[in-house]
C-alpha positions in Angstrom: 14.0 -31.2 90.6 15.7 -28.5 89.2 18.5 -29.1 87.1 19.7 -26.0 85.2 23.4 -27.3 83.5 26.3 -25.4 83.5 26.1 -21.9 83.8 28.3 -19.7 81.1 31.0 -18.9 83.6 31.3 -22.3 84.5 31.9 -23.3 81.1 34.1 -20.5 80.6 36.5 -21.3 83.3 36.6 -24.9 82.5 38.1 -23.9 78.9 40.5 -21.5 80.2 41.5 -24.5 82.7 42.1 -27.2 79.6 43.9 -24.1 77.7 46.6 -22.9 80.6 47.0 -26.8 80.5 47.8 -27.2 76.8 49.8 -24.1 76.8 52.1 -25.9 79.1 52.2 -29.3 78.0 52.5 -28.9 74.4 56.2 -27.2 74.3 57.2 -29.6 76.6 56.3 -32.4 74.3 57.5 -30.5 71.4 60.9 -30.2 73.0 61.0 -34.2 74.1 60.3 -34.9 70.6 63.1 -33.3 69.2 65.7 -34.1 72.0 64.7 -37.4 71.1 65.3 -37.0 67.6 68.6 -35.4 67.9 69.6 -38.4 70.4 68.7 -41.0 67.5 70.4 -39.4 65.2 73.7 -38.8 67.3 73.6 -42.9 68.7 73.0 -43.8 64.6 75.5 -40.9 63.2 78.3 -43.3 66.1 77.2 -46.3 65.1 77.9 -45.4 61.2 81.0 -44.1 62.2 82.3 -47.7 64.0 80.8 -49.7 61.4 82.5 -47.5 59.0 86.5 -47.9 60.6 85.4 -51.6 60.9 85.0 -51.6 57.1 88.1 -49.4 56.4 90.4 -52.2 58.2 88.5 -55.1 57.4 89.1 -54.3 53.5 92.6 -52.4 54.0 91.7 -49.2 52.8 92.0 -45.8 53.3 89.2 -43.1 53.7 88.0 -41.0 50.4 84.9 -39.3 50.0 83.7 -41.4 47.3 84.6 -44.7 49.6 82.6 -43.4 52.6 79.6 -42.2 50.3 79.3 -45.9 49.0 79.5 -47.0 52.2 76.8 -44.8 53.8 74.6 -45.6 50.7 74.8 -49.1 51.6 74.3 -48.8 55.0 72.5 -45.5 55.2 68.6 -47.1 56.4 67.4 -44.0 58.4 70.2 -42.5 60.3 68.8 -39.1 60.6 64.9 -39.0 61.3 65.0 -35.5 60.3 66.6 -36.5 56.9 69.7 -34.7 57.9 72.9 -35.0 55.5 75.4 -37.5 56.4 79.2 -36.4 56.2 82.5 -37.7 57.7 84.8 -34.9 58.7 88.1 -35.4 60.4 87.2 -39.0 61.6 83.4 -38.4 62.8 80.3 -39.3 61.1 78.1 -36.5 61.9 74.6 -35.0 60.8 74.6 -31.5 59.3 71.1 -30.7 60.8 72.2 -32.3 64.4 75.6 -31.9 64.5 77.4 -31.3 68.0 78.7 -27.9 68.8 82.6 -28.2 68.1 83.8 -25.8 70.9 82.4 -27.3 74.2 81.0 -30.6 73.1 77.4 -29.5 73.7 74.6 -29.7 71.5 74.5 -25.9 69.8 70.8 -25.5 71.0 70.0 -28.0 73.8 68.8 -26.2 76.5 68.9 -28.2 79.5 68.0 -26.1 82.1 71.2 -26.1 84.0 73.2 -22.6 84.9 76.1 -22.2 82.3 79.6 -22.0 84.1 81.3 -18.8 83.3 
């Protein structure tokens, strides 16, 4: 039996195919992780907002920045996975890092692949 193993060309083709697959998969994975982080942050902000509104009703208090800051420090936990700053503005708790676009209600940097409506 005469066995030479892989030729240099076969090895280079295999490495090229693997490189192409990795160059496609890695950006998709990074985008998936960013979208998941944004969604977790938005859900956590909505939950904190509901808890804060219940707190204000139960304690019969009016909103002030100081009351919200105290409340958010007590219940902060991991609201934003990326450690974004949490604010309460116009009756809404939002993360300054993952906040929604005020104009159209969509995320400012979300690319969902759909065609924009003109």
